DSSP file (Angstrom, degrees, kcal/mol; ACC not computed):
  #  RESIDUE AA STRUCTURE BP1 BP2  ACC     N-H-->O    O-->H-N    N-H-->O    O-->H-N    TCO  KAPPA ALPHA  PHI   PSI    X-CA   Y-CA   Z-CA
    1    1 A F     >        0   0    0      0, 0.0     4,-2.2     0, 0.0     5,-0.2   0.000 360.0 360.0 360.0 -44.8   -0.8  -50.5  -53.7
    2    2 A K  H  >  +     0   0    0      1,-0.2     4,-3.2     2,-0.2     5,-0.3   0.890 360.0  54.5 -65.6 -40.4   -3.0  -50.2  -50.8
    3    3 A A  H  > S+     0   0    0      1,-0.2     4,-1.8     2,-0.2    -1,-0.2   0.895 110.4  46.9 -55.4 -44.6   -5.5  -52.7  -52.1
    4    4 A V  H  > S+     0   0    0      2,-0.2     4,-2.5     1,-0.2    -1,-0.2   0.910 114.1  47.9 -69.1 -42.5   -2.8  -55.3  -52.4
    5    5 A L  H  X S+     0   0    0     -4,-2.2     4,-2.3     1,-0.2    -2,-0.2   0.946 112.1  47.5 -64.3 -47.6   -1.4  -54.5  -48.9
    6    6 A F  H  X S+     0   0    0     -4,-3.2     4,-1.0     1,-0.2    -1,-0.2   0.866 112.0  52.5 -63.4 -32.2   -4.9  -54.7  -47.3
    7    7 A A  H >< S+     0   0    0     -4,-1.8     3,-0.7    -5,-0.3     6,-0.3   0.949 109.0  50.0 -69.0 -43.8   -5.4  -58.0  -49.2
    8    8 A L  H 3< S+     0   0    0     -4,-2.5    -2,-0.2     1,-0.2    -1,-0.2   0.841 114.7  43.3 -66.9 -33.2   -2.1  -59.5  -47.8
    9    9 A V  H 3< S+     0   0    0     -4,-2.3    -1,-0.2    -5,-0.2    -2,-0.2   0.577  82.8 117.6 -86.6  -5.7   -2.9  -58.5  -44.2
   10   10 A H  S <X S-     0   0    0     -4,-1.0     4,-2.8    -3,-0.7     3,-0.2  -0.378  70.5-130.8 -61.6 136.0   -6.5  -59.7  -44.3
   11   11 A P  H  > S+     0   0    0      0, 0.0     4,-2.2     0, 0.0     5,-0.1   0.776 104.7  57.6 -66.5 -24.8   -6.9  -62.5  -41.8
   12   12 A D  H  > S+     0   0    0      2,-0.2     4,-1.3     1,-0.2     5,-0.2   0.934 114.8  39.1 -66.9 -45.2   -8.7  -64.9  -44.3
   13   13 A F  H  >>S+     0   0    0     -6,-0.3     4,-3.0    -3,-0.2     5,-0.7   0.960 116.1  50.9 -65.1 -50.9   -5.6  -64.6  -46.6
   14   14 A R  H  <5S+     0   0    0     -4,-2.8     4,-0.3     1,-0.2    -1,-0.2   0.879 113.3  44.0 -54.1 -47.8   -3.1  -64.6  -43.9
   15   15 A S  H  <5S+     0   0    0     -4,-2.2    -1,-0.2    -5,-0.2    -2,-0.2   0.718 119.9  38.2 -80.7 -17.4   -4.4  -67.6  -42.3
   16   16 A S  H  <5S+     0   0    0     -4,-1.3    -2,-0.2    -3,-0.5    -1,-0.2   0.775 130.0  22.5 -98.6 -25.3   -5.0  -69.7  -45.4
   17   17 A I  T  <5S+     0   0    0     -4,-3.0     2,-0.5    -5,-0.2    -3,-0.2   0.858 107.1  68.3-109.1 -53.3   -2.0  -68.8  -47.6
   18   18 A L      < -     0   0    0     -5,-0.7     2,-0.5    -4,-0.3    -1,-0.1  -0.588  56.4-177.6 -82.4 125.8    0.8  -67.5  -45.4
   19   19 A K        -     0   0    0     -2,-0.5    -4,-0.1    -3,-0.1     3,-0.1  -0.959  20.4-136.1-123.0 123.2    2.6  -69.8  -43.1
   20   20 A L        -     0   0    0     -2,-0.5    25,-0.1     1,-0.1    24,-0.0  -0.515  35.3-104.3 -72.7 148.5    5.3  -68.9  -40.7
   21   21 A P        -     0   0    0      0, 0.0     2,-0.2     0, 0.0    -1,-0.1  -0.365  38.5-128.5 -62.6 150.7    8.2  -71.3  -40.5
   22   22 A S    >   -     0   0    0      1,-0.1     3,-1.7    -3,-0.1     4,-0.1  -0.564  22.4-107.0 -97.9 169.5    8.0  -73.5  -37.4
   23   23 A A  G >  S+     0   0    0      1,-0.3     3,-1.1    -2,-0.2    -1,-0.1   0.655 114.2  76.1 -68.6 -14.3   11.0  -73.9  -34.9
   24   24 A D  G 3  S+     0   0    0      1,-0.2    -1,-0.3     4,-0.0     4,-0.1   0.602  74.1  79.6 -62.8 -13.9   11.3  -77.4  -36.4
   25   25 A S  G <   +     0   0    0     -3,-1.7    -1,-0.2     2,-0.1    -2,-0.1   0.496  65.0 103.8 -82.3  -1.3   12.9  -75.9  -39.4
   26   26 A I  S <  S-     0   0    0     -3,-1.1     5,-0.1    15,-0.1    11,-0.0  -0.695  83.3-113.1 -80.5 128.6   16.3  -75.6  -37.7
   27   27 A P    >>  -     0   0    0      0, 0.0     4,-2.3     0, 0.0     3,-0.8  -0.222  19.8-120.5 -58.0 146.9   18.5  -78.4  -39.0
   28   28 A E  H 3> S+     0   0    0      1,-0.3     4,-1.5     2,-0.2     5,-0.1   0.752 111.9  60.4 -68.3 -23.5   19.4  -81.0  -36.3
   29   29 A R  H 34 S+     0   0    0      2,-0.2    -1,-0.3     1,-0.2     8,-0.1   0.851 108.2  42.4 -71.9 -33.6   23.1  -80.3  -36.8
   30   30 A I  H X4 S+     0   0    0     -3,-0.8     3,-1.7     2,-0.2     7,-0.5   0.913 112.9  54.3 -76.0 -45.3   22.6  -76.7  -35.8
   31   31 A Q  H 3< S+     0   0    0     -4,-2.3    -2,-0.2     1,-0.3    -1,-0.2   0.821 110.8  45.5 -62.3 -29.0   20.3  -77.7  -32.9
   32   32 A N  T 3< S+     0   0    0     -4,-1.5    -1,-0.3    -5,-0.2    -2,-0.2   0.421  94.5  90.9 -94.6   2.0   22.8  -80.1  -31.4
   33   33 A D    <>  -     0   0    0     -3,-1.7     4,-2.9     1,-0.1     3,-0.2  -0.883  59.9-161.3-103.4 115.8   25.8  -77.6  -31.7
   34   34 A P  T  4 S+     0   0    0      0, 0.0    -1,-0.1     0, 0.0    -4,-0.0   0.671  90.5  52.2 -68.8 -18.3   26.2  -75.6  -28.6
   35   35 A K  T  4 S+     0   0    0      2,-0.1     4,-0.2     1,-0.1    -5,-0.1   0.846 120.1  31.8 -84.6 -36.1   28.3  -72.9  -30.5
   36   36 A L  T >> S+     0   0    0     -3,-0.2     3,-1.5    -6,-0.2     4,-0.7   0.833 102.8  71.6 -89.6 -36.8   25.7  -72.4  -33.4
   37   37 A F  H >X S+     0   0    0     -4,-2.9     3,-1.6    -7,-0.5     4,-1.3   0.867  88.7  62.5 -62.4 -40.6   22.4  -73.0  -31.7
   38   38 A P  H 34 S+     0   0    0      0, 0.0     4,-0.3     0, 0.0    -1,-0.3   0.799 104.4  51.2 -45.7 -31.6   22.4  -69.7  -29.6
   39   39 A F  H <4 S+     0   0    0     -3,-1.5    -2,-0.2    -4,-0.2     3,-0.1   0.800 119.9  32.7 -78.8 -28.9   22.4  -67.8  -32.8
   40   40 A F  H X< S+     0   0    0     -3,-1.6     3,-1.5    -4,-0.7    -1,-0.2   0.357  85.1 100.1-112.4   0.8   19.5  -69.6  -34.3
   41   41 A K  T 3< S+     0   0    0     -4,-1.3    -1,-0.1     1,-0.3    -2,-0.1   0.852  92.7  35.9 -59.7 -39.0   17.2  -70.5  -31.4
   42   42 A D  T 3  S+     0   0    0     -4,-0.3    -1,-0.3    -3,-0.1    -2,-0.1   0.077  87.5 142.4-103.4  21.0   14.7  -67.7  -31.9
   43   43 A H    <   -     0   0    0     -3,-1.5     3,-0.1     1,-0.1   -17,-0.1  -0.184  37.3-165.7 -61.4 151.4   14.8  -67.6  -35.8
   44   44 A L        -     0   0    0      1,-0.5     2,-0.3   -21,-0.0    -1,-0.1   0.516  67.6 -46.2-111.0 -16.2   11.7  -67.0  -37.8
   45   45 A G        -     0   0    0    -25,-0.1    -1,-0.5   -22,-0.0     2,-0.3  -0.831  68.8 -70.2 157.9 164.2   13.3  -68.2  -41.2
   46   46 A A        -     0   0    0     -2,-0.3     2,-1.3    -3,-0.1     4,-0.2  -0.567  29.7-136.3 -84.8 139.5   16.2  -67.9  -43.3
   47   47 A A        +     0   0    0     -2,-0.3    -1,-0.1     1,-0.1    -2,-0.0  -0.584  48.6 145.8 -90.5  73.0   17.1  -64.8  -45.2
   48   48 A D  S    S-     0   0    0     -2,-1.3    -1,-0.1     2,-0.0     3,-0.1   0.023  73.0 -98.3 -98.9  25.7   18.1  -66.4  -48.4
   49   49 A C        +     0   0    0      1,-0.2     2,-0.4    -3,-0.0    -2,-0.1   0.803  66.5 161.7  56.7  35.6   17.0  -63.9  -50.8
   50   50 A S        -     0   0    0     -4,-0.2     2,-0.4     2,-0.0    -1,-0.2  -0.663  15.4-172.5 -78.4 132.9   13.7  -65.6  -51.5
   51   51 A H        -     0   0    0     -2,-0.4     0, 0.0    -3,-0.1     0, 0.0  -0.991  19.1-144.5-133.4 143.3   11.1  -63.4  -53.1
   52   52 A V        -     0   0    0     -2,-0.4     2,-0.3     2,-0.0    -2,-0.0  -0.906  22.7-134.8-104.6 109.3    7.5  -64.0  -53.9
   53   53 A P        -     0   0    0      0, 0.0     2,-0.4     0, 0.0    -2,-0.0  -0.476  26.3-175.8 -64.8 125.9    6.5  -62.4  -57.0
   54   54 A V        +     0   0    0     -2,-0.3   -50,-0.0     2,-0.0    -2,-0.0  -0.991   4.4 179.2-128.1 126.4    3.1  -60.6  -56.5
   55   55 A H        -     0   0    0     -2,-0.4     3,-0.1   -51,-0.0     0, 0.0  -0.992  26.1-127.2-128.5 126.9    1.3  -58.8  -59.3
   56   56 A P        -     0   0    0      0, 0.0     2,-0.1     0, 0.0    -2,-0.0  -0.281  42.6 -92.3 -62.6 158.3   -2.0  -57.0  -59.1
   57   57 A P              0   0    0      0, 0.0     0, 0.0     0, 0.0     0, 0.0  -0.474 360.0 360.0 -73.8 151.7   -4.7  -58.1  -61.7
   58   58 A S              0   0    0     -2,-0.1     0, 0.0    -3,-0.1     0, 0.0   0.411 360.0 360.0 -84.8 360.0   -4.7  -56.1  -64.8
């Protein structure tokens, strides 16, 4: 477990593979809606039950 965790937080892996969503990913409809935008203005990404399967080598 520790080896996988350290690999995931290693700067080389993090900078080349993992990308944080940009603020541009807010749909235009939400950006232009004064009622909805305050809830999404500082978002980092959707919580849509996406999972990335990770398996250590055998």
